[in-house]
N, C-alpha and C positions, 0 to 999 in steps of 0.2 A: 558613554551609555549608548550612543547611536551606533558606534562600532560593534559593541557587543550584540545589540539587537540584529544588526546586519549579518553577523557571523552565525547567530542562532537560526536566522531565517534561511541562510544558505545551507546550513546543516539539515534543516527539516526538508527543504526542497530536494536535496541530494538523496536523503533517505527515502523520501516519498517516491522519487523516480526509480530508485534501485529496487524497491519492494513492489512496484506495480507489476501486475500479472496480465498476461494476454490469454484470452480464451480462444483456442485455435480450432477445435472441432468437437462434434458430438456424434456418437453412433450407438446403435443398440442391436440386440439380438433377441428374438422372440423364442421362448421355450413353452409356449402354450399357457400354462398357469404362472409362469415367471417371465419377467423381462429384465435383461441385464443392459443397463444404459451406462455409457462411459463418457465422461466429460474430460477433455484434454486441455491442460494449461501449460504454458512454458515454464512456470515455476509454481510452487505451492502458494495458493492465494489465502486470503482471510475470508472465510465463508461461514454461513450458517444455513441449516436445512430446516424448512418449515413444512410440516406434514398437515395438509388440509384434507377434507373429506374426499374430494375427487381430484386433487392435484397436489403436486409436490413443488415447492419453491426453493430455489437455492439462491441466496443473496450473497453476491461476491463484492467485496469492497476493493476499491482502487484497481479496477479491472477493465480492460478494453477488449472489445469483441473483434475478432478477425472478420473482414468484410465478406469472406466466403461463407461464413456461417449465417444462414437465413432461417426464418421460421419454417417449420415443416409440419404437414399433416401426414400422419402415419396410417398406412393401409395394410402394413405387414405385421401388425401386432394385435393380439387379442386384448391385451391389458392397457396399452397406451393409445392415446388419441392424437397428441400433437406435442411439438416442442416450440415454445415461443421465447423470445429474448427481448428484454426491455432495458436499454441503457438509460441511466439517469445520473446526472453530475459525472463523476468518474467511477460510478459503480455499475453493476449489472445484475439484473434479476432474471434467472432462468426458470421457466415454468414448464413442468412436465404434466400435461393434462392426461388424466386417466379415463378409461372408457366407462362412463357412468352406467350405461346400459348393461355392460358385461358384469360389473360388480353388483348392480341392483338385482339381476337375475340370480346371482349366486348368494345374495343376502349375506355377504361377508365383508369384513374390514380388511383392506390390504395390509401388507406387512413389509417394512423396508429395512434392509441392511446395507451399510455403506462400508467401503474399503478405500484406503489410500495407497496408491502405488507410485513410487518415486524412482525414476531412472534418469534418463536425459530429459524427460518431460514428467509433469505431475498429472496423474490420472485419478479422478474421483469416480469410483465404481459404485453404482447404485443397483442393487438387486431388489426388484419389486415383485413381491409374491401376492397372488390374488387372495390368499388366505394363510393364516399362520399354521393351521392344522388341517391338512388335506383329509378328505373322508371317502371320496369315491376312487374307483380303480383308475379312472382317467387322470384325476388329480395326482394320485401317487405315482403314476407312470410319468407324468410331466416332471414331477419333482426328481424322480430317479434319473431321468434323462439329463436334467440340468446338473445334478450333482456329479454324474459320470463325466459330463463334458468339462466341468471346471476342476475335476480331479479329486473331489471329495467322495471317495468310493465307499467309505463306511456309511455315510448318510444315504447314498444310493442304495446300498444293500438293505438298509432299514425299510425303505419305501418298497423295494421289491418284495421283501418278506411280508409287508402289510398287504400287498396285492395278492399274494398267495393265500393269506388268511381270509381275505374277502372272497376270493374265488372258492375256497374250500367251504366256507360257511354259507356261501351264496346269499350273503346279506348285502342288500343295497342300502346304504346309509343316505337319507335325504339331506339336502343342504341345510345347514343350520348356522345361526349367528355365532361367530367366534366368541368364546367366553374369555374375558380378561381376568387373569389370575396372577397372583404374586408367588405362586408355588414354583420354587426353583426347578423342580423336576420337569414342569411343563414349559419352562422358558427355553427356547432354542438358543444355542450359542451362535455368535457371529461366524459366518463362513470363513474358514482359513484355507484357501485353495493350496494344494501341494503341487499340482501339475498344470497350472493355467497359462503357461508360457505360449501355448499354441493360440490361445484366444486373445489375451492381453499381455500379462507379465505375471511373474510370481509375486505374491503378496509380501510386502515388507512390514506393514503394520496395520492393525485393525483400529477402527474408531468406533465409539459407541453409537447406537442408533439415534439417540436423542440429540437434539441440536445443542451445540455449545455456544455460549454467548461470545460476542465480538471481542471482548477483552481477553478472554482465554485463548481465542484463536490468534490474536495478535502476539501474545507471549509464545504460543506454540510455533508461530511462523518464525519468530526471531531465533528460536532454538533449532529450526529445521532448514535453515537456508543452505543451499548447496555450496560446495567448496568454492567455486569460482565467484559466486555472488558475495560470499563471505570475504574473500580476498579483496575484491573491489571495494567493498564497504570499509574494510580495515585500512586500505590505502588512502581512501578519501578522508577517513577520520584522522589519520596521522597528518595529512596535509592541512586539514582544518585546525588541528591543534597547533602546528607550527605557525600557521597564519595568525592565530589568536595570540601566541606568544610574541610574534614579531610586532603586531599592532599595539599590544599592551606595553611593550618595552621600548617602543620607538619614542624618542624625545621630540617634543614639539619643535617645529622650526622657529628659530629666533628671527624676529623681524629687524631688518637693518633700518636704523633711523634715517629718515629722509631729511637731508639738510635743505633749509630754505635758502633760496638764492638771495645774496646780499651784494650790495654795491659798495659797502664799506670795506676798506682794507683791514687786514687782520691786526694792524698796529695802530689804527686810528680812524679818523673820519674822512674817507675819500683820499684823493691824491693831494699833492702840495698846492697846486693852483686852486683846486676846489676849496681847500681849507682857508686859503688866503681870502678868497671872495666871501666865504661865509663869515669869517672873523670880522672882516671889514664891514660887512652889512650889519651884523649884530652890534658891533661897536657904534656904528652910526645911529642905531636905534636905541642907544643908551644902555646896553647890557654891560655889566661889570665883567672883569676878566674871569673871576671864579665861575660866574653863571655861564659864560661862553665855553669855558673848559668842560664844565659838567655836561652841557648840552651836546657838545661835539665829541665828548669822550676822549679829550686830550688833556695834557698837563697844563697848569696855569702858566708855567715858564714858556711853553710852546706858544700860548696865546700872546704873551708879552713879546716874544721874539718876532712873531708875525706882524704885530702892530708896529713894532720898531722898524721893520723892513719896508713898511708901506710908505 
């Protein structure tokens, strides 16, 4: 039972170490009404995204932070204010603080889209929009510039057309609170860049905007491990299986009986001189021949022979 527990513990430790992620760096680019932030890990981590009113938190399990990554106050972004990192146990919480003053003036709720990019490194791309539905020429221009840069030209054209309509009608739409609706026509689809290699890398897969729970992300991680990590885990699993078979089939070592030291000869009680002395002494004390033979573990005839020779 103890051996099985040790094997299971070794397996869990090996798996834990192999699936641990390192957070290597973070960088961003400001597009006015949009900010693209990229988090870089050495492999795909188990994470969840929590959207609060004026900050976005990314909780990453079993993750270590590179020492070169430090808290940052941002002065080159309209939408973002700072990056802070809080390690606890073996986990990491990354907080992206939003510019409360900027969002309060616009009276809008920010909008978040996330993408996962996997090559030699894993990149979590967060596109943070100041609003879901731009209304002014400046907002549409910012959205158009962003979509042109990331290669989503159709979206960029839609915003450029909206700018032309606003200029033609000369209507200035005041800022208003975004309306939350379930209408599928008003829901924007997650960005799928086609030519983003210049900025980060082409997108391989999209993920939903809403946070997924930790269990689902653990299952997802197991199914998206890179080839090299998968090979290493497979080799370790094979070695552990062989170790288990060896330990379970190994026969317990037989203990060699320890012989007690004896001064008696194997065929009787001591040597000849000793037997003679003992027989004579016991006979003097009134012992019968049968009692002497039994006590000294010799035959009665031998007792009689010794007494006769005395």
